[in-house]
KEMARRO-987802 format. One record per atom (N, C-alpha, C): residue number from 1; atom name; x negated, y negated, z. Coordinates in steps of 0.1 Angstrom, whole numbers, plus 5000, padded with zeros to 4 digits. Layout:
N
PT NUM CA X Y Z
...
***
This chain:
255
PT 1 N 2590 7505 1094
PT 1 CA 2589 7515 1105
PT 1 C 2581 7527 1100
PT 2 N 2572 7532 1108
PT 2 CA 2563 7543 1104
PT 2 C 2572 7556 1100
PT 3 N 2566 7564 1092
PT 3 CA 2573 7576 1087
PT 3 C 2575 7586 1099
PT 4 N 2565 7586 1108
PT 4 CA 2566 7596 1119
PT 4 C 2578 7592 1128
PT 5 N 2581 7579 1130
PT 5 CA 2592 7574 1138
PT 5 C 2605 7578 1131
PT 6 N 2606 7577 1118
PT 6 CA 2619 7580 1111
PT 6 C 2621 7596 1112
PT 7 N 2610 7604 1111
PT 7 CA 2612 7618 1112
PT 7 C 2616 7622 1126
PT 8 N 2611 7615 1136
PT 8 CA 2615 7619 1150
PT 8 C 2629 7615 1152
PT 9 N 2634 7603 1147
PT 9 CA 2648 7599 1149
PT 9 C 2658 7609 1143
PT 10 N 2654 7613 1131
PT 10 CA 2663 7623 1124
PT 10 C 2664 7636 1131
PT 11 N 2652 7640 1136
PT 11 CA 2652 7653 1143
PT 11 C 2661 7653 1156
PT 12 N 2660 7642 1163
PT 12 CA 2667 7641 1176
PT 12 C 2682 7640 1174
PT 13 N 2687 7635 1162
PT 13 CA 2701 7634 1159
PT 13 C 2707 7648 1156
PT 14 N 2698 7657 1151
PT 14 CA 2703 7671 1148
PT 14 C 2704 7680 1159
PT 15 N 2698 7676 1171
PT 15 CA 2699 7685 1183
PT 15 C 2712 7683 1189
PT 16 N 2719 7694 1191
PT 16 CA 2732 7693 1197
PT 16 C 2732 7702 1210
PT 17 N 2741 7699 1219
PT 17 CA 2743 7707 1231
PT 17 C 2749 7721 1227
PT 18 N 2747 7731 1235
PT 18 CA 2753 7744 1233
PT 18 C 2768 7743 1236
PT 19 N 2776 7747 1227
PT 19 CA 2791 7746 1229
PT 19 C 2795 7755 1240
PT 20 N 2805 7750 1248
PT 20 CA 2810 7757 1259
PT 20 C 2824 7761 1256
PT 21 N 2829 7771 1263
PT 21 CA 2843 7776 1260
PT 21 C 2853 7765 1263
PT 22 N 2865 7767 1256
PT 22 CA 2875 7757 1257
PT 22 C 2881 7757 1271
PT 23 N 2884 7746 1277
PT 23 CA 2889 7745 1291
PT 23 C 2879 7745 1302
PT 24 N 2866 7747 1299
PT 24 CA 2856 7747 1309
PT 24 C 2849 7733 1309
PT 25 N 2850 7727 1320
PT 25 CA 2844 7713 1321
PT 25 C 2829 7715 1325
PT 26 N 2821 7706 1320
PT 26 CA 2807 7706 1323
PT 26 C 2805 7702 1337
PT 27 N 2796 7709 1344
PT 27 CA 2793 7706 1358
PT 27 C 2782 7695 1358
PT 28 N 2784 7685 1367
PT 28 CA 2773 7675 1368
PT 28 C 2760 7681 1373
PT 29 N 2749 7678 1367
PT 29 CA 2736 7683 1371
PT 29 C 2730 7675 1382
PT 30 N 2724 7681 1392
PT 30 CA 2718 7674 1403
PT 30 C 2706 7666 1398
PT 31 N 2704 7655 1405
PT 31 CA 2693 7646 1401
PT 31 C 2679 7654 1402
PT 32 N 2671 7652 1392
PT 32 CA 2658 7658 1392
PT 32 C 2657 7672 1385
PT 33 N 2669 7677 1380
PT 33 CA 2669 7690 1374
PT 33 C 2671 7688 1359
PT 34 N 2667 7698 1352
PT 34 CA 2669 7698 1337
PT 34 C 2659 7689 1330
PT 35 N 2663 7685 1318
PT 35 CA 2654 7677 1310
PT 35 C 2654 7663 1315
PT 36 N 2643 7656 1313
PT 36 CA 2643 7642 1317
PT 36 C 2653 7634 1308
PT 37 N 2660 7624 1315
PT 37 CA 2670 7616 1308
PT 37 C 2663 7605 1299
PT 38 N 2671 7601 1289
PT 38 CA 2665 7590 1281
PT 38 C 2659 7595 1268
PT 39 N 2658 7587 1258
PT 39 CA 2651 7590 1246
PT 39 C 2636 7589 1247
PT 40 N 2629 7596 1241
PT 40 CA 2614 7595 1241
PT 40 C 2610 7581 1235
PT 41 N 2601 7575 1241
PT 41 CA 2596 7562 1236
PT 41 C 2584 7564 1228
PT 42 N 2584 7556 1216
PT 42 CA 2572 7557 1208
PT 42 C 2561 7550 1213
PT 43 N 2549 7553 1209
PT 43 CA 2537 7547 1213
PT 43 C 2536 7533 1206
PT 44 N 2529 7524 1212
PT 44 CA 2527 7510 1207
PT 44 C 2519 7510 1194
PT 45 N 2509 7519 1193
PT 45 CA 2500 7519 1182
PT 45 C 2505 7527 1170
PT 46 N 2518 7531 1171
PT 46 CA 2523 7539 1160
PT 46 C 2521 7554 1161
PT 47 N 2515 7559 1172
PT 47 CA 2512 7573 1174
PT 47 C 2525 7580 1177
PT 48 N 2526 7593 1175
PT 48 CA 2538 7601 1178
PT 48 C 2543 7599 1192
PT 49 N 2556 7597 1194
PT 49 CA 2561 7595 1207
PT 49 C 2560 7607 1216
PT 50 N 2559 7605 1229
PT 50 CA 2558 7615 1239
PT 50 C 2569 7614 1249
PT 51 N 2573 7625 1256
PT 51 CA 2583 7625 1266
PT 51 C 2578 7619 1279
PT 52 N 2586 7611 1285
PT 52 CA 2581 7606 1298
PT 52 C 2581 7616 1309
PT 53 N 2572 7616 1318
PT 53 CA 2571 7626 1329
PT 53 C 2578 7620 1341
PT 54 N 2589 7628 1345
PT 54 CA 2597 7623 1356
PT 54 C 2595 7633 1367
PT 55 N 2592 7628 1379
PT 55 CA 2590 7637 1391
PT 55 C 2596 7629 1403
PT 56 N 2608 7634 1407
PT 56 CA 2614 7627 1419
PT 56 C 2611 7634 1432
PT 57 N 2607 7627 1441
PT 57 CA 2603 7632 1455
PT 57 C 2613 7626 1464
PT 58 N 2621 7634 1472
PT 58 CA 2630 7629 1482
PT 58 C 2623 7620 1492
PT 59 N 2630 7611 1497
PT 59 CA 2624 7601 1507
PT 59 C 2621 7608 1520
PT 60 N 2611 7605 1527
PT 60 CA 2607 7611 1539
PT 60 C 2599 7624 1538
PT 61 N 2597 7629 1526
PT 61 CA 2589 7641 1524
PT 61 C 2575 7637 1520
PT 62 N 2566 7642 1527
PT 62 CA 2552 7639 1524
PT 62 C 2546 7651 1516
PT 63 N 2540 7647 1505
PT 63 CA 2534 7657 1497
PT 63 C 2521 7663 1503
PT 64 N 2520 7676 1503
PT 64 CA 2509 7683 1508
PT 64 C 2500 7688 1497
PT 65 N 2488 7687 1498
PT 65 CA 2479 7692 1487
PT 65 C 2480 7707 1486
PT 66 N 2479 7712 1474
PT 66 CA 2480 7727 1472
PT 66 C 2469 7734 1479
PT 67 N 2473 7746 1485
PT 67 CA 2462 7754 1492
PT 67 C 2452 7759 1482
PT 68 N 2440 7759 1486
PT 68 CA 2429 7764 1478
PT 68 C 2430 7779 1477
PT 69 N 2429 7784 1465
PT 69 CA 2430 7799 1463
PT 69 C 2416 7804 1465
PT 70 N 2415 7814 1475
PT 70 CA 2402 7820 1477
PT 70 C 2400 7831 1467
PT 71 N 2387 7831 1462
PT 71 CA 2384 7842 1453
PT 71 C 2385 7856 1459
PT 72 N 2389 7865 1450
PT 72 CA 2390 7879 1455
PT 72 C 2377 7884 1460
PT 73 N 2378 7892 1471
PT 73 CA 2366 7898 1477
PT 73 C 2359 7908 1468
PT 74 N 2346 7908 1468
PT 74 CA 2339 7917 1459
PT 74 C 2340 7931 1463
PT 75 N 2344 7940 1454
PT 75 CA 2346 7954 1457
PT 75 C 2333 7961 1458
PT 76 N 2331 7967 1470
PT 76 CA 2318 7974 1472
PT 76 C 2318 7987 1464
PT 77 N 2307 7991 1458
PT 77 CA 2307 8004 1451
PT 77 C 2309 8016 1460
PT 78 N 2316 8026 1455
PT 78 CA 2319 8038 1463
PT 78 C 2306 8046 1465
PT 79 N 2305 8050 1477
PT 79 CA 2293 8058 1481
PT 79 C 2293 8071 1473
PT 80 N 2281 8075 1468
PT 80 CA 2280 8087 1460
PT 80 C 2282 8099 1469
PT 81 N 2290 8108 1464
PT 81 CA 2293 8121 1471
PT 81 C 2283 8131 1467
PT 82 N 2276 8136 1477
PT 82 CA 2266 8146 1474
PT 82 C 2272 8160 1474
PT 83 N 2267 8169 1466
PT 83 CA 2273 8182 1465
PT 83 C 2271 8190 1478
PT 84 N 2280 8199 1480
PT 84 CA 2280 8207 1493
PT 84 C 2267 8215 1493
PT 85 N 2261 8215 1504
PT 85 CA 2248 8223 1506
PT 85 C 2251 8238 1504
PT 86 N 2242 8245 1498
PT 86 CA 2244 8259 1496
PT 86 C 2241 8266 1509
PT 87 N 2250 8275 1512
PT 87 CA 2249 8283 1525
PT 87 C 2239 8294 1522
PT 88 N 2229 8295 1531
PT 88 CA 2219 8306 1530
PT 88 C 2226 8319 1534
PT 89 N 2223 8330 1527
PT 89 CA 2229 8343 1529
PT 89 C 2228 8347 1544
PT 90 N 2217 8344 1551
PT 90 CA 2215 8349 1565
PT 90 C 2225 8341 1574
PT 91 N 2230 8330 1570
PT 91 CA 2239 8323 1578
PT 91 C 2254 8327 1577
PT 92 N 2257 8336 1568
PT 92 CA 2270 8341 1566
PT 92 C 2274 8351 1576
PT 93 N 2287 8352 1580
PT 93 CA 2291 8361 1591
PT 93 C 2292 8376 1586
PT 94 N 2286 8385 1593
PT 94 CA 2289 8399 1591
PT 94 C 2286 8405 1577
PT 95 N 2297 8412 1572
PT 95 CA 2296 8419 1560
PT 95 C 2294 8410 1548
PT 96 N 2297 8397 1549
PT 96 CA 2296 8388 1537
PT 96 C 2281 8386 1533
PT 97 N 2272 8390 1542
PT 97 CA 2258 8389 1538
PT 97 C 2254 8399 1527
PT 98 N 2262 8410 1527
PT 98 CA 2259 8420 1517
PT 98 C 2263 8416 1503
PT 99 N 2271 8405 1502
PT 99 CA 2275 8400 1489
PT 99 C 2262 8395 1482
PT 100 N 2253 8389 1489
PT 100 CA 2241 8383 1484
PT 100 C 2229 8393 1484
PT 101 N 2230 8404 1491
PT 101 CA 2220 8414 1492
PT 101 C 2219 8422 1479
PT 102 N 2208 8428 1475
PT 102 CA 2206 8435 1463
PT 102 C 2198 8448 1465
PT 103 N 2202 8458 1457
PT 103 CA 2195 8471 1456
PT 103 C 2191 8473 1442
PT 104 N 2178 8474 1439
PT 104 CA 2173 8475 1426
PT 104 C 2178 8464 1417
PT 105 N 2178 8452 1422
PT 105 CA 2183 8440 1414
PT 105 C 2198 8439 1412
PT 106 N 2206 8448 1418
PT 106 CA 2220 8447 1417
PT 106 C 2227 8444 1430
PT 107 N 2238 8438 1430
PT 107 CA 2245 8434 1442
PT 107 C 2249 8447 1450
PT 108 N 2248 8446 1463
PT 108 CA 2253 8457 1471
PT 108 C 2268 8459 1470
PT 109 N 2275 8448 1470
PT 109 CA 2290 8448 1469
PT 109 C 2295 8435 1464
PT 110 N 2306 8435 1457
PT 110 CA 2312 8423 1452
PT 110 C 2319 8415 1464
PT 111 N 2324 8403 1460
PT 111 CA 2331 8395 1470
PT 111 C 2344 8403 1475
PT 112 N 2346 8403 1488
PT 112 CA 2359 8409 1493
PT 112 C 2371 8403 1487
PT 113 N 2382 8410 1485
PT 113 CA 2394 8404 1480
PT 113 C 2399 8392 1488
PT 114 N 2406 8383 1481
PT 114 CA 2411 8371 1487
PT 114 C 2423 8374 1496
PT 115 N 2425 8365 1506
PT 115 CA 2436 8367 1515
PT 115 C 2433 8374 1528
PT 116 N 2420 8379 1529
PT 116 CA 2416 8386 1541
PT 116 C 2411 8377 1551
PT 117 N 2416 8377 1563
PT 117 CA 2411 8368 1574
PT 117 C 2400 8375 1582
PT 118 N 2388 8372 1579
PT 118 CA 2377 8378 1585
PT 118 C 2374 8373 1599
PT 119 N 2382 8364 1604
PT 119 CA 2381 8359 1618
PT 119 C 2389 8367 1628
PT 120 N 2398 8375 1623
PT 120 CA 2406 8384 1632
PT 120 C 2397 8394 1638
PT 121 N 2399 8397 1651
PT 121 CA 2391 8407 1658
PT 121 C 2391 8421 1651
PT 122 N 2403 8425 1647
PT 122 CA 2405 8438 1641
PT 122 C 2397 8438 1627
PT 123 N 2398 8428 1620
PT 123 CA 2391 8427 1607
PT 123 C 2376 8426 1609
PT 124 N 2372 8419 1619
PT 124 CA 2357 8419 1622
PT 124 C 2352 8433 1625
PT 125 N 2360 8441 1631
PT 125 CA 2356 8455 1634
PT 125 C 2355 8463 1621
PT 126 N 2364 8461 1612
PT 126 CA 2363 8468 1599
PT 126 C 2351 8463 1591
PT 127 N 2349 8450 1591
PT 127 CA 2337 8445 1584
PT 127 C 2324 8450 1589
PT 128 N 2323 8452 1602
PT 128 CA 2311 8458 1608
PT 128 C 2309 8472 1604
PT 129 N 2320 8480 1602
PT 129 CA 2319 8494 1598
PT 129 C 2314 8494 1584
PT 130 N 2320 8486 1575
PT 130 CA 2316 8485 1561
PT 130 C 2301 8482 1560
PT 131 N 2297 8472 1567
PT 131 CA 2282 8468 1567
PT 131 C 2273 8479 1572
PT 132 N 2277 8486 1582
PT 132 CA 2269 8496 1588
PT 132 C 2267 8508 1579
PT 133 N 2278 8513 1573
PT 133 CA 2278 8525 1565
PT 133 C 2271 8523 1551
PT 134 N 2273 8511 1545
PT 134 CA 2267 8508 1533
PT 134 C 2252 8506 1535
PT 135 N 2248 8500 1545
PT 135 CA 2233 8498 1548
PT 135 C 2226 8511 1552
PT 136 N 2233 8519 1560
PT 136 CA 2226 8531 1565
PT 136 C 2224 8541 1554
PT 137 N 2233 8542 1544
PT 137 CA 2233 8552 1533
PT 137 C 2228 8547 1520
PT 138 N 2224 8534 1519
PT 138 CA 2219 8528 1507
PT 138 C 2229 8529 1495
PT 139 N 2241 8526 1498
PT 139 CA 2252 8527 1488
PT 139 C 2255 8513 1482
PT 140 N 2260 8513 1470
PT 140 CA 2265 8500 1464
PT 140 C 2280 8502 1461
PT 141 N 2288 8491 1462
PT 141 CA 2302 8491 1458
PT 141 C 2303 8485 1444
PT 142 N 2308 8493 1435
PT 142 CA 2310 8488 1421
PT 142 C 2322 8478 1421
PT 143 N 2333 8481 1428
PT 143 CA 2344 8472 1428
PT 143 C 2353 8476 1440
PT 144 N 2361 8466 1445
PT 144 CA 2371 8469 1455
PT 144 C 2384 8471 1448
PT 145 N 2390 8483 1449
PT 145 CA 2402 8486 1442
PT 145 C 2414 8480 1449
PT 146 N 2424 8477 1441
PT 146 CA 2437 8473 1446
PT 146 C 2445 8485 1451
PT 147 N 2444 8496 1444
PT 147 CA 2452 8508 1447
PT 147 C 2445 8516 1458
PT 148 N 2453 8525 1464
PT 148 CA 2448 8534 1474
PT 148 C 2441 8546 1468
PT 149 N 2430 8544 1461
PT 149 CA 2423 8555 1454
PT 149 C 2408 8551 1455
PT 150 N 2400 8561 1452
PT 150 CA 2385 8559 1453
PT 150 C 2378 8567 1443
PT 151 N 2365 8564 1442
PT 151 CA 2356 8572 1433
PT 151 C 2342 8571 1438
PT 152 N 2335 8582 1438
PT 152 CA 2321 8583 1442
PT 152 C 2313 8587 1429
PT 153 N 2302 8580 1426
PT 153 CA 2295 8582 1414
PT 153 C 2280 8583 1417
PT 154 N 2274 8593 1411
PT 154 CA 2259 8595 1412
PT 154 C 2253 8594 1398
PT 155 N 2244 8585 1395
PT 155 CA 2237 8584 1382
PT 155 C 2223 8587 1384
PT 156 N 2218 8596 1376
PT 156 CA 2204 8601 1377
PT 156 C 2197 8597 1364
PT 157 N 2187 8588 1365
PT 157 CA 2180 8583 1353
PT 157 C 2168 8593 1349
PT 158 N 2163 8591 1337
PT 158 CA 2152 8599 1332
PT 158 C 2140 8599 1341
PT 159 N 2137 8588 1347
PT 159 CA 2125 8587 1356
PT 159 C 2127 8592 1370
PT 160 N 2139 8598 1372
PT 160 CA 2142 8604 1385
PT 160 C 2149 8594 1395
PT 161 N 2151 8582 1391
PT 161 CA 2157 8572 1399
PT 161 C 2172 8575 1400
PT 162 N 2178 8574 1412
PT 162 CA 2192 8577 1414
PT 162 C 2199 8564 1418
PT 163 N 2211 8563 1414
PT 163 CA 2220 8551 1417
PT 163 C 2233 8557 1423
PT 164 N 2236 8554 1435
PT 164 CA 2248 8559 1442
PT 164 C 2257 8548 1444
PT 165 N 2269 8549 1439
PT 165 CA 2279 8538 1440
PT 165 C 2293 8544 1444
PT 166 N 2301 8536 1449
PT 166 CA 2315 8540 1453
PT 166 C 2325 8529 1448
PT 167 N 2337 8533 1447
PT 167 CA 2348 8524 1445
PT 167 C 2359 8528 1454
PT 168 N 2365 8518 1462
PT 168 CA 2375 8521 1471
PT 168 C 2382 8508 1475
PT 169 N 2394 8508 1481
PT 169 CA 2400 8496 1486
PT 169 C 2392 8490 1498
PT 170 N 2392 8477 1500
PT 170 CA 2385 8471 1511
PT 170 C 2392 8475 1524
PT 171 N 2385 8480 1534
PT 171 CA 2392 8484 1546
PT 171 C 2398 8472 1554
PT 172 N 2411 8473 1555
PT 172 CA 2419 8463 1563
PT 172 C 2429 8471 1572
PT 173 N 2430 8484 1571
PT 173 CA 2439 8492 1578
PT 173 C 2432 8506 1580
PT 174 N 2438 8514 1589
PT 174 CA 2432 8528 1591
PT 174 C 2432 8536 1578
PT 175 N 2443 8535 1570
PT 175 CA 2443 8543 1558
PT 175 C 2432 8538 1548
PT 176 N 2431 8525 1546
PT 176 CA 2421 8520 1537
PT 176 C 2407 8524 1542
PT 177 N 2405 8523 1555
PT 177 CA 2392 8527 1561
PT 177 C 2389 8542 1558
PT 178 N 2400 8550 1559
PT 178 CA 2398 8565 1557
PT 178 C 2394 8567 1543
PT 179 N 2399 8560 1533
PT 179 CA 2396 8562 1519
PT 179 C 2381 8557 1517
PT 180 N 2378 8546 1523
PT 180 CA 2364 8541 1522
PT 180 C 2354 8551 1527
PT 181 N 2356 8557 1539
PT 181 CA 2347 8566 1545
PT 181 C 2348 8580 1538
PT 182 N 2359 8583 1531
PT 182 CA 2359 8595 1523
PT 182 C 2350 8594 1511
PT 183 N 2349 8583 1505
PT 183 CA 2340 8581 1494
PT 183 C 2326 8581 1498
PT 184 N 2323 8575 1510
PT 184 CA 2310 8575 1516
PT 184 C 2306 8589 1519
PT 185 N 2315 8597 1524
PT 185 CA 2313 8611 1528
PT 185 C 2308 8619 1516
PT 186 N 2313 8617 1504
PT 186 CA 2309 8624 1492
PT 186 C 2294 8623 1490
PT 187 N 2288 8611 1492
PT 187 CA 2274 8609 1491
PT 187 C 2266 8614 1502
PT 188 N 2272 8614 1514
PT 188 CA 2265 8619 1526
PT 188 C 2263 8634 1526
PT 189 N 2274 8641 1522
PT 189 CA 2273 8656 1522
PT 189 C 2266 8660 1509
PT 190 N 2266 8652 1498
PT 190 CA 2260 8655 1486
PT 190 C 2270 8658 1475
PT 191 N 2269 8651 1464
PT 191 CA 2278 8654 1453
PT 191 C 2274 8667 1446
PT 192 N 2283 8677 1445
PT 192 CA 2280 8689 1438
PT 192 C 2274 8700 1447
PT 193 N 2272 8697 1460
PT 193 CA 2266 8707 1469
PT 193 C 2276 8718 1472
PT 194 N 2289 8714 1474
PT 194 CA 2299 8724 1478
PT 194 C 2307 8728 1465
PT 195 N 2309 8741 1463
PT 195 CA 2317 8746 1452
PT 195 C 2327 8755 1458
PT 196 N 2340 8755 1453
PT 196 CA 2345 8747 1442
PT 196 C 2347 8732 1446
PT 197 N 2353 8724 1437
PT 197 CA 2355 8710 1439
PT 197 C 2364 8707 1450
PT 198 N 2374 8715 1452
PT 198 CA 2384 8713 1463
PT 198 C 2377 8714 1477
PT 199 N 2367 8723 1478
PT 199 CA 2359 8724 1490
PT 199 C 2351 8712 1494
PT 200 N 2346 8705 1483
PT 200 CA 2339 8693 1486
PT 200 C 2349 8682 1491
PT 201 N 2361 8682 1485
PT 201 CA 2371 8672 1490
PT 201 C 2374 8675 1504
PT 202 N 2375 8687 1508
PT 202 CA 2378 8690 1522
PT 202 C 2367 8685 1532
PT 203 N 2354 8687 1528
PT 203 CA 2344 8683 1537
PT 203 C 2342 8667 1537
PT 204 N 2346 8661 1526
PT 204 CA 2345 8646 1525
PT 204 C 2356 8640 1534
PT 205 N 2368 8647 1534
PT 205 CA 2379 8642 1543
PT 205 C 2375 8645 1558
PT 206 N 2369 8656 1561
PT 206 CA 2365 8659 1575
PT 206 C 2355 8649 1579
PT 207 N 2346 8645 1570
PT 207 CA 2336 8635 1574
PT 207 C 2343 8622 1578
PT 208 N 2352 8618 1570
PT 208 CA 2359 8605 1572
PT 208 C 2367 8605 1585
PT 209 N 2374 8616 1587
PT 209 CA 2382 8617 1599
PT 209 C 2374 8618 1612
PT 210 N 2363 8625 1611
PT 210 CA 2354 8626 1623
PT 210 C 2347 8613 1626
PT 211 N 2343 8605 1616
PT 211 CA 2337 8592 1619
PT 211 C 2348 8582 1625
PT 212 N 2360 8583 1620
PT 212 CA 2371 8575 1626
PT 212 C 2374 8578 1640
PT 213 N 2373 8591 1643
PT 213 CA 2375 8595 1657
PT 213 C 2364 8590 1666
PT 214 N 2352 8591 1661
PT 214 CA 2340 8585 1669
PT 214 C 2341 8570 1671
PT 215 N 2347 8563 1661
PT 215 CA 2348 8549 1662
PT 215 C 2360 8544 1669
PT 216 N 2369 8554 1673
PT 216 CA 2381 8550 1680
PT 216 C 2392 8545 1672
PT 217 N 2392 8548 1659
PT 217 CA 2403 8543 1650
PT 217 C 2413 8554 1649
PT 218 N 2426 8551 1650
PT 218 CA 2436 8562 1650
PT 218 C 2437 8569 1636
PT 219 N 2438 8582 1637
PT 219 CA 2439 8590 1624
PT 219 C 2452 8597 1623
PT 220 N 2462 8595 1632
PT 220 CA 2475 8601 1630
PT 220 C 2483 8593 1621
PT 221 N 2495 8598 1617
PT 221 CA 2504 8590 1609
PT 221 C 2500 8590 1594
PT 222 N 2498 8578 1589
PT 222 CA 2495 8577 1574
PT 222 C 2482 8584 1570
PT 223 N 2472 8583 1579
PT 223 CA 2459 8590 1576
PT 223 C 2461 8605 1575
PT 224 N 2467 8611 1585
PT 224 CA 2469 8625 1585
PT 224 C 2478 8630 1573
PT 225 N 2488 8622 1570
PT 225 CA 2497 8626 1558
PT 225 C 2489 8625 1545
PT 226 N 2481 8614 1544
PT 226 CA 2473 8613 1531
PT 226 C 2463 8624 1530
PT 227 N 2457 8628 1541
PT 227 CA 2447 8639 1541
PT 227 C 2453 8652 1537
PT 228 N 2465 8655 1542
PT 228 CA 2471 8668 1538
PT 228 C 2476 8668 1524
PT 229 N 2482 8656 1519
PT 229 CA 2487 8655 1506
PT 229 C 2475 8656 1496
PT 230 N 2464 8650 1499
PT 230 CA 2452 8650 1490
PT 230 C 2447 8665 1489
PT 231 N 2446 8672 1500
PT 231 CA 2441 8685 1500
PT 231 C 2451 8695 1492
PT 232 N 2463 8693 1494
PT 232 CA 2473 8702 1487
PT 232 C 2472 8700 1472
PT 233 N 2470 8687 1468
PT 233 CA 2468 8684 1453
PT 233 C 2455 8690 1448
PT 234 N 2444 8689 1456
PT 234 CA 2431 8695 1451
PT 234 C 2432 8710 1450
PT 235 N 2438 8716 1460
PT 235 CA 2439 8731 1459
PT 235 C 2448 8735 1448
PT 236 N 2459 8728 1445
PT 236 CA 2468 8732 1434
PT 236 C 2461 8730 1421
PT 237 N 2453 8719 1419
PT 237 CA 2445 8717 1407
PT 237 C 2435 8729 1405
PT 238 N 2429 8733 1415
PT 238 CA 2419 8744 1413
PT 238 C 2426 8757 1410
PT 239 N 2438 8759 1415
PT 239 CA 2446 8771 1412
PT 239 C 2450 8771 1398
PT 240 N 2455 8759 1393
PT 240 CA 2459 8758 1379
PT 240 C 2447 8761 1369
PT 241 N 2435 8758 1374
PT 241 CA 2423 8760 1365
PT 241 C 2418 8774 1366
PT 242 N 2424 8782 1374
PT 242 CA 2420 8796 1375
PT 242 C 2410 8800 1385
PT 243 N 2410 8794 1397
PT 243 CA 2400 8797 1407
PT 243 C 2402 8812 1411
PT 244 N 2390 8819 1412
PT 244 CA 2391 8833 1415
PT 244 C 2393 8836 1430
PT 245 N 2386 8828 1438
PT 245 CA 2386 8830 1453
PT 245 C 2387 8817 1460
PT 246 N 2397 8816 1468
PT 246 CA 2399 8803 1475
PT 246 C 2392 8804 1489
PT 247 N 2384 8794 1492
PT 247 CA 2377 8794 1505
PT 247 C 2386 8795 1517
PT 248 N 2382 8801 1528
PT 248 CA 2391 8803 1539
PT 248 C 2395 8789 1545
PT 249 N 2387 8779 1544
PT 249 CA 2390 8766 1550
PT 249 C 2402 8760 1543
PT 250 N 2405 8764 1531
PT 250 CA 2416 8758 1523
PT 250 C 2429 8766 1523
PT 251 N 2429 8777 1530
PT 251 CA 2441 8785 1531
PT 251 C 2453 8778 1536
PT 252 N 2452 8769 1546
PT 252 CA 2464 8762 1551
PT 252 C 2470 8753 1540
PT 253 N 2463 8749 1530
PT 253 CA 2468 8740 1520
PT 253 C 2472 8747 1507
PT 254 N 2472 8761 1507
PT 254 CA 2475 8768 1495
PT 254 C 2490 8770 1493
PT 255 N 2498 8768 1504
PT 255 CA 2512 8771 1503
PT 255 C 2519 8759 1496
***
C-alpha cells in the first residue's frame, strides 16, 4: 500500500466529532447539508485521494443558468468648476463702488462692517449719503469704528500735498450718521479755522445737524442728547485748560 494512503488513513482516524453536552441528543441532519457522507476514495493510480463532490437537486426543480453580471458603468469625470468671475467695480451697488475707488493711490474707504443689509430702503439712503459726502469733499475713510466716536485728520506733506481722512462708525442710524457728518464737517469748515477748539466742535455739530435737517433725517432724541453732552464736555475741557474768554455761542453749555 502506498505511503500516502497509510498517512491518509491514520489522519482520518484521528478526526473526532465535537463533544456535545451530556443528555443532548444529536439532531439528524437534513439530506444534502453538511459534509459529504462516506470516506474519500483513493485514486487508481496511487495519487492522493480526493473528496467526492455531492450535489443533490430536488425532483421537479429545473436548474437555471446564473445571471450574467453586468460590468459597472464607467464613471464620467466631474466637470471642472471655473472660479467665480470678478465683479467689476462699476457693477457694484451704491457706496460699495467707493471700496475700489482710490485717491492718490489709496482706497477711498474700507469695506463696510459685516452684518449690514444694504438692500433695506433705509440703509440704501444712508449709503447714498456716505457716497455723496465723501465724493463731494474728496475725503478718505481710514477705518470704520465700532464705537460711537470719530476723528478728523489733516496731513500736510512737504510738497504741499494734503491728505484729509476721517474715522467714524458706519451710518446705520441717525446717531451714527450724525457722528459721520460731524467728522465731515470738521474738514468742510476747516481744521484749525475756529479758535478755541470747543468753538470748532460747535460749528462741526451745527454742520452735521443742519445737513440732517436738509436730508429729512430726525435729529431729536439721541442725536440732540449726544450734541449737548459733547458740547458740555468740550467747554468743560477748555475751562480746565484755562480759557480766558468763552465765545457767546458756547454760553448755554457752560453751566
